Backbone bond lengths (Angstrom), bond angles and torsions (degrees), N, CA, C in turn:
res aa  C-N    CA-C-N  psi(-1)  N-CA   C-N-CA  omega(-1)  CA-C   N-CA-C  phi
1 X - - - 1.469 - - 1.465 111.69 -
2 X 1.410 116.21 128.45 1.502 120.06 -179.07 1.491 113.22 -58.92
3 X 1.292 117.14 155.23 1.462 121.32 175.41 1.555 109.17 -68.75
4 X 1.292 113.27 150.31 1.488 121.23 175.07 1.538 110.82 -65.78
5 X 1.265 116.81 147.52 1.373 122.32 173.27 1.542 107.38 -72.23
6 X 1.340 115.47 130.54 1.560 116.69 -175.51 1.481 110.36 -105.48
7 X 1.330 116.10 125.98 1.463 125.50 179.72 1.463 109.05 -109.50
8 X 1.296 121.03 119.70 1.480 125.80 166.24 1.554 110.02 -82.76
9 X 1.346 115.77 118.95 1.361 120.24 179.07 1.547 109.76 -111.85
10 X 1.376 116.18 108.25 1.486 120.69 -176.12 1.595 105.93 -103.87
11 X 1.275 114.69 102.33 1.474 117.95 179.94 1.563 105.34 -155.14
12 X 1.393 113.19 130.73 1.445 118.88 -174.36 1.532 114.55 -91.00
13 X 1.366 115.84 -10.49 1.402 119.11 -177.60 1.562 108.13 -93.08
14 X 1.334 122.21 115.71 1.487 118.87 -176.85 1.533 113.62 -73.34
15 X 1.382 115.28 -15.70 1.430 117.59 174.11 1.512 113.95 -68.80
16 X 1.354 114.04 -21.78 1.460 122.63 177.07 1.518 111.22 -96.42
17 X 1.389 113.35 -47.55 1.471 119.79 -169.62 1.560 111.57 -68.88
18 X 1.376 114.53 -39.76 1.477 116.92 -174.49 1.547 113.07 -67.15
19 X 1.381 116.22 -49.16 1.518 111.12 179.87 1.544 111.46 -70.67
20 X 1.397 116.36 -31.25 1.463 115.83 -177.23 1.522 108.65 -69.30
21 X 1.342 117.97 -36.23 1.544 122.08 179.74 1.578 105.62 -65.30
22 X 1.289 117.87 -41.29 1.453 116.76 179.61 1.524 113.41 -67.08
23 X 1.261 117.81 -35.20 1.440 123.93 176.78 1.537 111.75 -65.19
24 X 1.371 114.18 -41.62 1.445 118.96 -179.43 1.516 111.25 -69.72
25 X 1.303 115.09 -34.95 1.465 118.78 175.46 1.504 115.30 -68.03
26 X 1.319 115.19 -37.30 1.523 121.16 170.27 1.471 110.26 -59.14
27 X 1.302 120.43 -29.52 1.451 121.25 175.60 1.478 115.60 -77.12
28 X 1.382 114.50 -7.99 1.448 118.09 -178.64 1.488 117.57 101.12
29 X 1.373 115.37 6.17 1.504 115.63 178.59 1.498 111.37 -90.41
30 X 1.325 113.05 154.40 1.528 122.36 170.78 1.508 104.28 -92.55
31 X 1.379 113.23 113.72 1.464 119.12 -172.18 1.504 113.09 -105.68
32 X 1.294 120.84 128.45 1.420 125.78 175.34 1.512 109.03 -112.27
33 X 1.403 117.38 112.50 1.441 120.15 -174.32 1.548 106.79 -95.11
34 X 1.330 117.19 131.48 1.411 123.24 173.91 1.576 110.45 -124.59
35 X 1.340 117.60 140.13 1.487 120.66 -168.23 1.551 115.74 -104.32
36 X 1.354 113.25 -6.75 1.501 112.86 170.24 1.536 112.57 -147.33
37 X 1.282 115.85 -179.89 1.529 120.52 -170.30 1.504 111.74 -68.33
38 X 1.258 119.97 -40.26 1.450 126.25 174.07 1.479 113.26 -53.72
39 X 1.365 113.02 -55.31 1.506 119.92 179.97 1.469 112.53 -63.56
40 X 1.396 116.57 -34.49 1.485 120.95 174.46 1.414 113.01 -58.81
41 X 1.360 118.44 -45.90 1.430 122.63 -179.22 1.581 109.15 -63.72
42 X 1.213 116.72 -44.42 1.518 123.55 173.20 1.467 108.73 -52.02
43 X 1.358 121.00 -49.31 1.361 123.82 -176.65 1.575 109.83 -69.22
44 X 1.280 120.35 -34.83 1.459 122.60 -178.43 1.486 109.90 -68.48
45 X 1.349 116.03 -28.36 1.455 121.61 -179.58 1.554 113.20 -69.46
46 X 1.390 113.26 -17.10 1.454 123.96 178.63 1.515 113.82 -82.13
47 X 1.286 117.62 -5.38 1.402 120.76 172.40 1.563 117.75 80.93
48 X 1.362 116.55 51.16 1.449 119.00 -177.66 1.536 105.64 -72.23
49 X 1.364 115.33 165.32 1.531 118.28 177.18 1.523 109.78 -88.18
50 X 1.345 118.09 -14.75 1.516 117.98 179.87 1.503 103.20 -163.21
51 X 1.440 111.55 142.92 1.501 121.63 178.42 1.519 107.02 -111.98
52 X 1.325 116.59 126.64 1.515 120.80 166.02 1.510 107.44 -104.38
53 X 1.277 117.82 113.45 1.526 120.31 -165.04 1.560 111.63 -126.76
54 X 1.343 111.09 119.53 1.462 120.22 175.63 1.527 109.00 -72.38
55 X 1.355 121.28 136.54 1.397 119.69 175.21 1.495 115.99 -73.63
56 X 1.402 117.70 -27.49 1.392 119.53 -175.98 1.491 114.65 -91.18
57 X 1.285 123.51 41.96 1.411 129.42 -176.12 1.678 107.32 -74.58
58 X 1.331 119.13 143.03 1.400 122.96 173.86 1.546 111.94 -74.63
59 X 1.297 116.26 159.53 1.507 125.93 177.80 1.503 110.65 75.90
60 X 1.271 115.31 -62.33 1.526 120.56 178.55 1.524 103.56 -130.52
61 X 1.288 120.53 121.57 1.438 122.36 -179.69 1.508 115.18 -72.00
62 X 1.290 121.50 159.73 1.444 126.10 -174.23 1.505 116.38 -56.65
63 X 1.381 113.21 -38.70 1.520 114.63 178.87 1.563 111.62 -64.24
64 X 1.345 117.14 -41.42 1.401 122.87 178.95 1.578 109.12 -62.15
65 X 1.375 115.25 -42.52 1.459 121.22 -176.42 1.592 103.95 -65.15
66 X 1.268 117.49 -40.77 1.523 118.53 -177.51 1.503 109.83 -67.00
67 X 1.377 116.82 -43.49 1.472 118.46 176.98 1.478 111.12 -62.35
68 X 1.263 122.13 -40.79 1.485 119.30 178.26 1.521 115.92 -69.31
69 X 1.363 115.16 -29.42 1.484 117.72 170.91 1.521 109.22 -58.67
70 X 1.282 113.40 -51.45 1.534 120.89 -175.25 1.571 107.77 -64.98
71 X 1.373 115.05 -42.98 1.471 116.23 -177.62 1.519 111.05 -60.28
72 X 1.354 119.18 -29.90 1.458 123.98 179.26 1.483 113.18 -77.14
73 X 1.415 115.38 -2.20 1.437 119.62 179.07 1.476 116.40 82.16
74 X 1.301 118.81 12.37 1.501 122.20 -177.50 1.505 107.13 -82.06
75 X 1.263 117.69 134.70 1.491 124.21 -177.62 1.524 110.30 -101.09
76 X 1.377 120.59 9.10 1.499 124.83 179.84 1.566 106.49 -53.57
77 X 1.385 118.92 132.96 1.403 119.71 173.37 1.500 114.90 -64.34
78 X 1.339 119.11 136.29 1.473 123.57 -177.92 1.539 112.13 -118.62
79 X 1.281 117.22 122.46 1.454 122.87 -179.50 1.593 107.21 -109.93
80 X 1.328 116.76 115.19 1.404 123.31 -174.21 1.483 106.86 -86.29
81 X 1.388 114.07 140.60 1.458 122.59 167.82 1.572 108.73 -110.96
82 X 1.284 118.76 124.81 1.457 121.66 -175.18 1.446 112.70 -141.76
83 X 1.308 118.58 141.29 1.415 127.10 171.68 1.502 112.11 -85.34
84 X 1.348 117.38 -3.47 1.427 125.95 -178.89 1.454 112.86 -97.08
85 X 1.399 113.71 103.68 1.548 118.27 -174.85 1.491 107.29 -85.68
86 X 1.346 122.10 -10.73 1.447 121.35 -178.87 1.473 114.93 -56.71
87 X 1.302 119.22 136.29 1.537 123.67 -178.14 1.445 109.23 -61.24
88 X 1.278 124.58 -37.04 1.489 124.65 -178.31 1.543 105.92 -58.06
89 X 1.303 115.21 -51.13 1.507 122.33 -173.55 1.634 108.29 -62.40
90 X 1.261 113.45 -39.33 1.457 119.80 178.13 1.599 111.05 -61.67
91 X 1.410 113.99 -50.60 1.416 117.85 177.06 1.474 115.66 -59.01
92 X 1.378 118.15 -40.45 1.350 124.78 174.87 1.574 113.18 -54.63
93 X 1.326 111.97 -48.54 1.411 118.76 178.49 1.539 117.02 -61.74
94 X 1.323 112.97 -36.03 1.464 118.82 176.49 1.520 109.05 -72.16
95 X 1.257 118.70 -41.97 1.422 123.25 -178.21 1.593 109.31 -68.64
96 X 1.289 117.74 -21.98 1.468 120.36 172.88 1.495 111.43 -70.52
97 X 1.304 118.91 -17.82 1.445 122.93 178.54 1.542 114.53 118.91
98 X 1.311 116.39 7.93 1.465 116.37 177.27 1.565 110.21 -71.86
99 X 1.257 111.31 156.27 1.506 117.89 -176.60 1.576 111.05 -98.27
100 X 1.313 112.91 -29.41 1.494 116.97 -179.02 1.494 108.86 -156.41
101 X 1.313 121.55 167.66 1.434 121.90 175.72 1.592 108.31 -148.44
102 X 1.284 111.38 150.15 1.529 122.17 174.88 1.439 108.23 -129.90
103 X 1.384 117.21 127.46 1.456 120.59 -179.21 1.605 109.31 -87.69
104 X 1.338 112.74 144.08 1.479 117.10 172.20 1.465 112.04 -84.79
105 X 1.405 117.41 148.14 1.431 127.33 -6.44 1.523 109.25 -70.65
106 X 1.309 118.40 142.99 1.472 121.10 -179.94 1.504 107.95 -115.91
107 X 1.367 111.97 160.01 1.504 117.52 171.91 1.530 106.35 -89.34
108 X 1.338 111.54 131.86 1.471 118.91 -179.73 1.497 112.40 -53.25
109 X 1.357 118.48 -42.28 1.478 119.65 -174.63 1.555 110.55 -68.27
110 X 1.359 114.33 -31.31 1.430 118.03 177.49 1.552 112.95 -68.90
111 X 1.352 112.38 -39.80 1.493 114.48 -178.94 1.514 109.38 -72.49
112 X 1.337 118.08 -36.22 1.517 115.57 176.05 1.480 112.82 -63.39
113 X 1.345 114.56 -33.07 1.481 119.27 -177.82 1.545 106.45 -68.98
114 X 1.289 120.12 -43.58 1.430 123.89 178.60 1.656 109.31 -57.52
115 X 1.302 113.57 -48.45 1.436 119.84 -179.39 1.604 107.03 -57.58
116 X 1.350 121.54 -46.70 1.442 121.11 -175.51 1.590 107.19 -67.25
117 X 1.359 117.01 -36.48 1.521 117.03 -179.48 1.477 108.81 -65.83
118 X 1.322 118.66 -43.28 1.513 117.61 178.02 1.454 118.21 -62.66
119 X 1.351 113.29 -38.08 1.458 119.26 176.59 1.541 112.96 -69.98
120 X 1.348 117.60 -28.05 1.444 118.33 177.81 1.561 106.79 -76.78
121 X 1.275 120.12 -24.57 1.473 118.64 179.71 1.515 114.20 -88.94
122 X 1.302 118.70 2.87 1.480 121.55 -175.29 1.505 111.25 -122.47
123 X 1.341 117.02 125.08 1.430 124.52 -3.36 1.454 114.73 -62.94
124 X 1.365 119.02 152.00 1.520 117.62 -175.74 1.488 113.19 -65.54
125 X 1.296 116.74 -39.13 1.479 117.54 176.91 1.527 105.33 -170.05
126 X 1.301 113.14 171.64 1.555 119.09 173.31 1.479 105.19 -75.94
127 X 1.329 116.65 174.53 1.369 122.73 -174.60 1.574 109.24 -67.47
128 X 1.367 114.84 121.73 1.427 117.17 178.33 1.496 112.28 -69.26
129 X 1.355 119.08 144.34 1.438 119.25 176.42 1.454 115.10 -118.53
130 X 1.363 117.14 149.91 1.454 123.03 178.66 1.484 107.69 -154.41
131 X 1.343 122.63 157.32 1.431 125.59 179.93 1.553 107.12 -59.45
132 X 1.340 117.71 -35.36 1.447 119.28 -169.28 1.564 110.98 -105.59
133 X 1.239 117.19 -25.67 1.525 122.05 -172.95 1.408 109.05 -116.72
134 X 1.374 114.03 132.87 1.443 121.61 171.23 1.611 108.18 -121.42
135 X 1.332 113.69 132.76 1.448 118.19 -175.75 1.574 109.81 -126.71
136 X 1.386 107.98 136.41 1.454 117.58 171.91 1.466 112.67 -107.79
137 X 1.386 123.50 95.12 1.422 123.42 -173.69 1.548 114.90 -59.04
138 X 1.311 113.83 -39.16 1.511 117.58 -176.02 1.535 111.36 -74.32
139 X 1.280 114.50 -38.19 1.506 118.63 176.78 1.468 113.11 -84.47
140 X 1.326 116.88 -7.64 1.445 120.96 -173.89 1.465 114.46 48.25
141 X 1.354 116.75 52.14 1.437 124.29 176.53 1.493 110.96 -127.90
142 X 1.269 117.08 152.05 1.546 122.66 -178.83 1.492 109.67 -141.47
143 X 1.298 115.19 146.23 1.453 122.72 -179.41 1.495 107.72 -126.47
144 X 1.314 117.42 138.69 1.497 125.67 174.10 1.454 108.07 -119.92
145 X 1.376 119.56 119.78 1.468 124.21 -175.00 1.512 110.68 44.26
146 X 1.415 111.87 51.45 1.434 119.24 175.10 1.612 113.23 67.46
147 X 1.228 121.69 4.25 1.444 122.59 175.04 1.544 108.56 -108.32
148 X 1.381 117.51 129.10 1.401 123.17 -178.23 1.549 108.12 -66.88
149 X 1.304 115.97 131.87 1.462 126.39 176.45 1.540 108.52 -82.63
150 X 1.285 120.55 137.29 1.453 123.57 172.04 1.504 108.32 -96.93
151 X 1.355 118.82 97.25 1.369 127.05 -169.85 1.565 112.98 -113.70
152 X 1.323 118.86 144.95 1.476 121.84 165.68 1.503 110.03 -76.43
153 X 1.339 114.24 164.99 1.462 118.57 -178.31 1.588 112.39 -52.69
154 X 1.302 116.78 -45.11 1.423 122.32 -177.68 1.539 111.13 -68.84
155 X 1.318 114.75 -38.18 1.509 116.08 -179.75 1.509 109.77 -70.59
156 X 1.384 121.00 -34.16 1.349 121.26 174.88 1.532 111.94 -59.12
157 X 1.358 114.31 -53.10 1.397 123.82 -177.89 1.507 108.53 -55.54
158 X 1.300 118.26 -43.79 1.486 122.43 -177.04 1.541 110.22 -62.20
159 X 1.364 112.59 -46.10 1.491 116.39 -179.60 1.484 111.36 -67.72
160 X 1.311 117.41 -36.32 1.500 119.12 175.83 1.488 114.73 -59.64
161 X 1.396 116.38 -42.46 1.433 117.21 -176.27 1.584 107.43 -74.59
162 X 1.288 117.88 -37.73 1.535 117.93 -178.49 1.445 109.84 -66.81
163 X 1.289 118.86 -43.13 1.419 121.29 179.08 1.604 113.13 -66.71
164 X 1.276 113.43 -33.42 1.512 118.53 -179.56 1.504 108.46 -67.94
165 X 1.398 115.41 -32.72 1.476 117.71 179.02 1.531 111.92 -107.31
166 X 1.311 116.68 31.72 1.463 125.04 -174.34 1.539 108.98 -52.43
167 X 1.330 115.84 138.05 1.497 121.38 -175.59 1.455 115.23 84.40
168 X 1.354 118.23 -14.53 1.498 122.39 -177.16 1.542 105.80 -110.73
169 X 1.388 110.49 153.59 1.440 116.41 175.31 1.441 110.90 -81.74
170 X 1.343 123.28 121.98 1.524 128.65 175.15 1.537 106.60 -98.23
171 X 1.308 114.64 119.83 1.485 118.82 179.30 1.460 112.31 -69.81
172 X 1.331 113.21 158.05 1.448 121.40 179.58 1.533 109.12 -60.24
173 X 1.329 113.71 -42.49 1.494 121.10 -177.46 1.544 112.91 -62.21
174 X 1.390 113.41 -36.10 1.469 116.02 178.45 1.571 110.79 -74.41
175 X 1.315 116.53 -34.76 1.516 117.76 177.87 1.513 108.43 -68.05
176 X 1.341 119.37 -41.27 1.462 118.50 -178.55 1.533 110.04 -66.16
177 X 1.344 117.85 -36.21 1.403 123.60 -178.22 1.492 110.32 -67.89
178 X 1.262 116.10 -47.84 1.545 123.74 -175.38 1.529 113.33 -71.28
179 X 1.391 116.23 -42.44 1.380 118.32 -172.41 1.469 114.73 -101.09
180 X 1.355 119.59 -31.13 1.484 120.18 176.33 1.540 105.77 -102.05
181 X 1.350 121.66 -4.83 1.427 125.62 179.10 1.486 113.49 52.05
182 X 1.297 115.82 47.33 1.536 118.45 175.23 1.501 107.60 -149.08
183 X 1.311 112.76 150.66 1.416 122.87 173.89 1.541 103.03 -78.20
184 X 1.355 115.10 120.93 1.471 120.32 -171.45 1.487 111.16 -119.06
185 X 1.356 118.02 117.28 1.419 122.35 -175.79 1.607 113.08 -113.46
186 X 1.324 114.64 2.45 1.445 118.60 -175.93 1.490 110.50 -111.54
187 X 1.367 115.98 -138.58 1.497 122.47 -174.32 1.568 104.47 -78.36
188 X 1.364 109.11 144.99 1.472 118.20 171.12 1.449 112.77 -110.46
189 X 1.349 114.65 36.49 1.481 120.86 179.11 1.521 111.91 -54.52
190 X 1.389 113.32 -40.21 1.509 116.68 -178.30 1.509 108.28 -63.85
191 X 1.312 120.78 -44.32 1.387 121.67 176.43 1.546 116.33 -55.12
192 X 1.419 111.77 -49.62 1.458 117.10 177.25 1.516 113.43 -57.93
193 X 1.323 117.51 -36.87 1.508 121.81 179.28 1.491 107.95 -67.27
194 X 1.326 122.81 -41.00 1.465 121.77 178.28 1.523 111.34 -69.77
195 X 1.353 119.56 -36.88 1.404 120.31 175.65 1.543 110.84 -61.28
196 X 1.341 116.02 -43.64 1.451 121.69 179.76 1.539 110.16 -57.11
197 X 1.272 118.82 -50.12 1.448 123.21 -177.38 1.531 111.64 -70.34
198 X 1.246 116.75 -34.14 1.524 119.52 174.35 1.504 112.58 -66.58
199 X 1.363 113.57 -39.29 1.526 117.75 174.20 1.513 110.32 -56.15
200 X 1.316 114.22 -51.25 1.524 118.80 179.40 1.482 112.44 -52.04
201 X 1.309 115.16 -45.68 1.535 121.92 -174.79 1.511 107.02 -66.03
202 X 1.348 117.63 -31.23 1.518 118.79 175.30 1.502 115.72 -82.71
203 X 1.359 115.72 -3.91 1.409 123.02 -177.28 1.516 113.14 74.35
204 X 1.395 113.36 24.57 1.465 119.71 178.85 1.469 112.48 -71.50
205 X 1.380 119.31 141.87 1.434 125.70 172.04 1.459 110.40 -81.05
206 X 1.364 117.39 119.17 1.478 119.84 -174.93 1.544 112.09 -64.74
207 X 1.350 117.72 -25.03 1.481 120.82 -175.49 1.600 106.26 -79.64
208 X 1.326 114.94 -36.61 1.451 120.07 -176.91 1.509 109.68 -140.12
209 X 1.319 123.10 73.98 1.436 125.43 -172.88 1.451 113.61 -64.67
210 X 1.392 115.05 134.38 1.454 118.28 -176.18 1.546 111.20 -92.02
211 X 1.301 116.09 -26.08 1.508 119.87 -170.43 1.544 111.33 -111.63
212 X 1.252 118.99 -50.80 1.450 118.63 177.07 1.543 112.23 -107.47
213 X 1.270 116.42 110.61 1.518 121.01 -175.53 1.509 106.07 -99.47
214 X 1.350 111.19 146.33 1.463 117.80 176.14 1.546 104.65 -99.51
215 X 1.419 112.58 131.08 1.458 119.42 175.02 1.504 102.39 -103.84
216 X 1.301 115.88 112.36 1.473 118.08 -165.42 1.597 109.07 -68.39
217 X 1.273 114.45 137.93 1.462 121.50 -179.48 1.528 115.99 81.10
218 X 1.420 116.19 -8.94 1.431 116.97 -172.62 1.564 107.24 -123.37
219 X 1.395 117.39 -62.58 1.494 117.85 -177.55 1.476 109.61 171.97
220 X 1.343 115.77 -133.38 1.474 115.55 -171.08 1.626 107.89 -136.49
221 X 1.318 113.90 161.00 1.418 118.03 178.03 1.574 107.00 -140.43
222 X 1.359 111.75 134.19 1.507 119.23 176.05 1.469 106.10 -94.29
223 X 1.349 115.31 121.32 1.510 122.31 179.07 1.509 111.21 -67.31
224 X 1.380 115.94 148.32 1.400 121.33 -172.76 1.531 116.35 -69.57
225 X 1.262 116.03 -13.64 1.566 119.24 174.91 1.543 106.93 103.35
226 X 1.356 121.09 7.48 1.503 119.17 -178.56 1.507 110.52 -110.64
227 X 1.353 114.43 23.63 1.404 116.60 177.98 1.521 110.25 -91.35
228 X 1.331 115.39 146.41 1.427 120.96 -177.82 1.553 111.94 -73.81
């Protein structure tokens, strides 16, 4: 019999954590409830399959917990619970390394659906391959022409998706959804900035890029590596 999927639930309000833990257990998950940031970090070190993380944790807040999880190189999906509906707080949470977020008060059915979706996407994919680029998804490391690239978390995720879909056009909407985990209907300036930096790290010529091409009005394409 396969091991149960383990969910770390970091929430200090029993009125939320207790019914949510019961619901997750009914779904068949093994749930570990932690009530503060220090305990959440201890729980994350035990290797859960998914983290549900409240931003307003005592001792160490949820944003810092998320940052430390990512700083340790762990790729476990993180779903943030937040009472802050403001867009700035949401973006900060995603930039800290969260994979998705749900604002309080939330509908239980929606949260469970988000949990299932994150677990379906993890691991996101096997190691993408390309003649020029080698990617280690678990170690979150990438090499270009046998030289290791120094990438931020978002740059790594962006390269991973583009190489995975090499030769195909990846829309801006798909990249925002997969990497920033949000339905994005406004400016994609953040994406453009990350593409620009990634191109420089690949030695791409901005005027005539050899590796990451822009498909005007649609998105970007990573070339297969067979171009002269």
